[in-house]
N, C-alpha and C positions, 0 to 999 in steps of 0.2 A: 283440253290435255295440257299438262305443265311442260314447258320446255326444259330439256334436260342439258345441264351444263356440260356433261362429258362428252356430248355429241355437239357442243357449240350451236345449239339451237336458238334462232331467233325468227320467229314467223313472220311473214310479209303481210302487211294489212292490204286490204282489197283494193283500194284506189291505187296503190303503188304496184301491186301485182299487175294491174292492167296496163300501167305505163311500162313495165318490164316486157310483158307480153308483147305489147306494141313495138318495142325495140328489137324483140327478136323477129316479128314479122314472119310468123309461120305460113307457109304456102300449101296448097293442097297435096303436092307430091312429096312434102318433106317428111324425113324419118328423123325425129329429135331424140337424143339420148339427154334426159334430164337427171342431173346430179342434186341429190338432196331436195326432193320435193316436198319434205314436211308434211303440211295438212293438204297439200295440193292447190295451193292458191294459184299457182302459174300453170300447174298441170292441166286443171279444168278449162283455163283460158286457151291453152295450146292445142288441146285435143280436138276441138271442133273444126280447127283450121287446118291441122297437119293430117297426114296419111296415117302415121304411128307415132306414139310417144312412148319411149322405154324409160322407165323411171327406176333410178337406183336409190334405194332408201336403206339406211344402216339401222334404224330404230324399229324394232318388231312390232311395236304397238302401232306406229304410224303405218307400216306396212299393212297391217290388218285393216286399218281405217281406209287407207287408200284403195286397197283391193275391194272393199265393200262398196266404195263409191264410184269405182272406176267404170267408164263407158268401155265399148268394145275395142276401140283402137289404142287403148292404154294398157300396158303390160308393166307390173311392178316387180322389180327384182329386189329380194332382200339381201343386204350385204354391204360391205364396205367398197366403195368404188375403187379404192386403192388397191384392193386384192384382185380386182377383176382384170382378166387377160382379154386379148383380141378374140382368141378362140371362144371364150365363153360368150362374149358379145355377139359373134358370128352365130353361135348356136341359138341364142334368144331371137335374133333376127330370122333365122330360118323357121323357128318355131311359129312365127306370126306371118309368114309368108313373104318377107323381104328378100328380094334377089340379091345374091352375092354381088358385092360391088357397088351397090346402090350408094349414093352420096349420103353422108350422115351429118347432122348438124347437132350442136351440144347447147344446153341452156342449163343454168342453175344457180341457185343461191349457195354459195360455198361457204362451209364453215371457216371462220377465220383462222382457226388453228392449224388447218391443213390446206389452205388455199394453194400455196406455192407448190407443194407435193402433187396436188391434183393437176395443176398445169403442166408439170413435167410428166405426169402420167399420160395425160392426152397426147404428148409429143411421143412417148413411148408406144403408145398404141398405133399412132400414125406410122412409126417406123416399123411396126409389125404387120402392117398392111390394111389397117382399118381406114376407110376413105373418109375421113372427118374434113369437112371443109371450112367450118368456121365454128365459134364458141361465142356466146353472149353470157357472161357470168357477173355475178355480184361479188365484190370483194371489199376488204377493208380499204379506206381510201388511201392509206399509206402504201398498200401493196399496188394499187393502181398507179399511184405516183411513181413507183419504182418501174413498173412496166414501161410506161411511157417516157422516163427520163433519158435525158441526152447526155453525151459525154461532157465530163467537166462539172456536173451537177452532183450534190451529195446523195442524191437518190439513185444515181446511175451505179449499177454493180452487176453481180452474177446474174441476178433473176432478168434485169434489163436485157443484158447480152444474149443469153441462151434462149430466152423466149422469143425476142425479136429477131434472132437468127433464123427462126422458124415460122414467124407470123408477124404481119402488119397488125398493129394494136391501136385502137382508138377508144378513148374514154367518151361514153355516150350519154351517160345519165349520173347524177349525184343525188343521194339519198340521205336525209337526216336520220339520226338515231330513231326518231318518232315514227319512222316508216315500219317499225318492227315492234313485235311484242314478245317477250320484253325487249324494252330498248337497250342496244348494246351501249357500251361507254365510248364508243367511237362512230364516226360517220362512214358512210359506205358510197361505192362508186360501181356503176355498171361499164363493163368494157367489153368491146367486140374484138375478137381475134380472127384473123383471116389467114389460115395456114397455107404455107408455101414450102417448096423445097428449100433445103439449106442455101442461104445466100449471103456470100458466095459459098460454095461447098468446099470443106476442109478436106485435104487428102486423107487424114486420120481423125475422124470426129472424135475420138476418145482423148486424142491428145489436146485437141482444141478446147475440150471441156475440163480436162484436168489443169490445163494451162490457165484457163479463165478462173477457175475456182481458186487455184494457188496464189496467183499474183493480186487478187483483189483482197486477201488477207492482209496485203501490204499497200493498200490502194494510195497512200499518201507518200510512200517512198519513191525513190527514182525507179524506173523500170529495170534497170540493170541490177538494182539491190532486190527488188521484188521477185525478179526471176529466179533468185536463189532458193526460194519457197518451192519452186517448180523442179528445177534441176541446176545443180551447181556447176555443170561443165558445158562447154560450147555456147556459152551466153553471147560473147562479143561477136562470134561467127554468125550465129542466128539473128541478132540484131541487124549485122550488116547485110545478110541475105534479104531480110525483111524490109530494109531501108528504114529503119527506125532509129530515133535518137535515144540512147540509153538513159539520158537526163530526163526524158518526159515521165510523167506519171500514169500508172495503170488506169486511173479513173479518166484520163483524157483521150483513150485510144478508142477509135470506132470499131465497130464489129469487124468490118474488112480488114483493119490492121491487126487485130487480134488473131483472124484466120491466117493471114500472111506469116505472123509470126509463129504460130503453130505449125505450119507447113515448114517454115525454116528449120524448126527443131525435128520434124519428121524426116527431113532430107538428111 
């Protein structure tokens, strides 16, 4: 079966699939949500070790192939994972006998063109009450670099802040282009995300998110200047309340400082 460009498909070779499955480290009680199973290279390695694998696949032809080869503890759900809500996932889990509230793990070879939206989708699902504990996902290396980037580096930005505000991120494996068929034009990396409550918790999460997105559009400006993209009034008072120097640059601020600044505007 040919890879379809519109779905961003690159199928993982067998040896590399075994390495990725080893990183996931499925245990007998695990319920795993797999995003983008493709031809099932990782699915067929996870299913003997886990209690259940719920595989979400957008390509209807691959869905048919996966269902034909699936063993009893694999459920294939057709559709775009970005369109799935927590209620739908709970419905699928109930149908296979998974008790409500059971911890869930995520694994996946994410299409490069929608990797960031899928990461934000996972946080949205967690906020909706889905008990996801961790995720092991394959990404374009540049996206992985942004996830683990520290303040003051060129990779540090909105993705770094908003994802690491909700998860500890660790790079665990690098994959060459030759690990896939067809080979992509970029290299890839596997990261593990361990989700946790917001740290620190902002008073109004929507203000924290909006402020972060706004000031990073002017990441190289002074903080006082960059805040004009968020809210033109009350900047000096908010900086004073947060204990921040307006001459600093947004790209230098740690997550806790951004939360403090958002809380100052909330007040």
